[in-house]
Every structure is written in structure tokens, then in C-alpha cells.
N, C-alpha and C positions, 0 to 999 in steps of 0.2 A: 137486243135489249127491248121490247114489248114482247117480244122477240129480244130479250136483252142480250146484246152481243158482248158487252164488255163490262166489267166492274165487279170485283170480288175479293176476301182474306181469312186467314187461318183461325179456327175456333179455339184452339188450345192456347192461344196467346192473347186473349181478350184483355182489355183494360190497361195495357201498358202504353205509355207515351214517352217518346224520347226524341228530342231534337238533335241529339249528339250524332255526328256523322263519322263514319269510318274514315280514317286518314287516307283518302285518295285524292290526288291532285285534281282540283276543279270540282269536287263533289258538291260543295256548298253553292257553287255558281250554276250548277246544272239545272235545266228546267225539268228534267226527270232523273233525279239521282238514283243510281242503282249500285248496290254493294252486296257482297256475300252476306247472307243471313238477314237481309232487310225485308220488312213486310209492311203492308198498309191494310187496315181494316175499315170497311165501309158499311153504313146502314143503307139498305135498299128500300126505295119507295116507288109505288105506282100512283099515278094521279088519275082519279076517276071523278068526273062531274065536279071538278074544281077542288076536290078533297085529296089530301095526301094520305095514302094507306100503306103502312109498313108491309114490306114483302120479303123480309128476311135480311140477309147480310151477304156481302161479297168481299173478296180480298185479292190482293196482289202480293206475291212473294218471290224473291230471287232464289231459285233452286239449284242453279249451276252457273259457274263462271269459267270461261275458257278464253284463250288468247288467240286472236286471228290477226296475222300480219302486224304483230306487236301491239294490238289494241285489245283491251279487256272487253269481252262481250258477255252479256248476262242473259241467261234463260229465265223468263218470268212466267210464273203460273198465275192465271186469272181464274179464280174459282168462285162459285156461288152456292148459296144454300137458301132457297126461297121457300122452305117448308114453314108451316105454322108450328107453334109449340106442340100442339096435339100430334101433328105429323111427325115431328122429331121424336116425341115420346114413343110413338108407334113404330119407329124405325123406318118410316117411308122414305124412299130416295127417288129412284127413277129420274125423270127429267127435271125434278126440282133441285137436284144437286149436280155438280159437275165441274169441269175445268178445261181450259184451253191453254196453249203455250205459245210463246213468241220469244224472239231475241231482240236485244237492244244494245246500242253502244252510244256514247256521248263524245262529241268533239266541239271545236269552237263554232261550228255552224248550227248545232242543236242536237236533238235526239233522233237517232236512226233506228228503223224498225225492220224486222224480218219475221213474217208470219210462218209459223211451223205447219207443215202438212200433217193433218191429223192421221191420215192413212199411212204416211211414211215419215214418221218423226225423226229428223236428223238435223244437226246443226248446219248453219250456212257454211258454204265452202270458202267464201271470201267476202271482203267488205263490200264488193260490188253487188252482192245479193241484197244489201240493205237499201231502204229508201229513207230520205230525210222527211220525217213526218211533222216534227215540231221544231220549226226554225227558231233559233234563239242565239244571240239577241234578237228581239222582235220589235217591229215597228207597227204602230196602230195603222190599220188599213191595208197592210200587206196581203197579197193574194198569190197563191201558188197551187199547182195541181200535181197530184201523185196518184197513179193507178186509178184514174177516173174519179178520184175524190177531190173535191175543190176545198182548199183550206183558205180561211180568212182570219186575220188577227183583229178581233173586235175591240179589245181593250188591253192595256199593258199595266194598269195599276188599279185593278178592281179589288176593293176591300171586301173580305168575306169572313164571316164568323161561323164556325161549325164546332161540333163537340171537341175536336182535336185542338182547337185554338183559333186565333185570328190570323189571317194571312193576306198578303197582297199578291194578287194573281194576274197572270196573263190569260186572256180568254181567247181560245182558239175555236173557230167554227169549222165543222167538217160537214160538207154537203154532198150527198149522192143523189143523182137525178135518174128516175125511171121514166123515160120519155113515153114508153108504151102505156104505162099506168102510173100517172103522177101521184096517185094516192100512196104508192109504195116508195116514193122519194123520202129520204130521211135527212134530218138535221141534228147533229150532235154538237154540244158545247162542252169543251174541256177547260176547267178552271185550274190552271197550273201555277203552283207557287215555287219559284226558284229555290233550290236546296231542300225541297220537301216532296214535290211531285204533284200528283192529282189530288185536288182538294174536293172538287165536285164534278160530277158528270151528269149531263142532262140529255135526254133523247126526245126529239119532237117528230110527230107525224102530221100530215095534212088532214084536217077535218073535212066534213062533207062540203063545206063552203070554200075549201081550198086554202084555209088559214092554218098556220103552224100551231099545233097544240101540244103542250108538255105531256108526255106519256109516262116517263120513268126517270128517276134520278138516284144518284148515290152520293152520300156525304161522308167525308173522312171522319172516323171516330177515334182512331189511334194509329200509331205507326212507330217503327223503329228503323233507323238507318244504319245501324251497326250490328255486327254479330255479337250475340250475348255469350260471354265466356262462362263455363260452368264454375260454380263455387268450389273452393278447395275441398278435396275429399269426396266430391260428387261427380258422377259420370254425366257427360252431356246428354241431355234428353230425358233425364230422370226428374 
């Protein structure tokens, strides 16, 4: 993510917002609800010299659901389109658009994550392949480590207003340290609303003075948590 590593959603479903959730046990209590057909659309911004500059859009969408050891696991696409209007009209793609994939499942401890290998994409073999990345219920000040990433829960009731609505969020900090070159250490903030998911993402890098500076962010514009059924007499996808 400046280097934008995460945050992205589908262009053909703009403008729809629904807080209705698929009828899955515990979905409304999940810090990161996932369900078949669900999607989240974000506005992407880069921060330059204290100014926020639009850099396109990003999305998340559930593209596959499988069961592993009796637990529903969701394959999620994170996509991005950082092209300008002129670039989109010209059909330019390249590095300005793309997608990555990962798997998640939810239980009483929080949201568990499995990163898919881009060169050899295949589903996880067992639940042991997942890592607990978003602990929930969450306590302010909690700290834990997963795969060299240090997680800290900064707040549990942060009020946040974005285009998609007003939400009460748990704020997770993700910190990675590059001891050889501290300038490449990163700090991400995830603003997560129970029953909704990611509302805001922020990426920070260290400036020349060693202080954290906001580099990029994504804000939730719209989302749908349930699969949309085709209208009578119409085929799905038309």
C-alpha cells in the first residue's frame, strides 16, 4: 500500500449499500463478517504534503466458500483500480489494476487468516494453516504477535463517519519492523466495525525525521453482506 498492499472492490456494483446480513450464525457479531456474495467498496487516497489526493478505488469480495473440518472458510479477493479517469478511458491497466487472494474464517476468538500463494494458488489444507489476526472480543491495550507482525488494539469504541455510514470501530495497529532499514518499517491501522468489517485502512511510513507519516488510506463507500438473488424471470448476472 504506497506500495499499497491491501484494500480494494468491484466496479460493476457501485452505489449499493445494505446492512442486511446473510443468515449465518454469529455473522452480525463478527469483527470481519464474510458470506457468499458479500462485497465491500472503498475510495482510495494518497496523502501528499498534508493533502489527500484521490487515487482510485479498491474492493474486497467473497468469491468462494468451502468447508474445512466443519468450518466455513471464505476466499476473499482484494482488488484495486488506481487509474485516473483518463487512464480508464484509454483502457490502461498494467500495475494500476490487479487483485490478490486470501482465505478467512471466524470463530469465538476472532478472524483467522490464510494468505494464498500467488504462484501456487490453492485452498488451505486444514484450519491449522490459518493465523488469528484480528482478536475479538478485543480489549484496549491488548498486544500479540503473528508471523513477525506486532498487533495492538488501540481503541474499542472509535466513532467513525464515512460515505457508507456511521460506525463504532475497534482500531487494530499492525506494525512490521525492518531493523536493517527502519525507513521501511510500516504501521497500518485497521478500523473494524463488528457486523460490517473494515471501515477504514491507513498506512504509515517513517519520514526523514523518523516520525510516522500517513501515506495512504481507504474509506468504505458501500457494501453488501448478503448474496443478491436475481429478480423473477431474469438470469443472475444480467
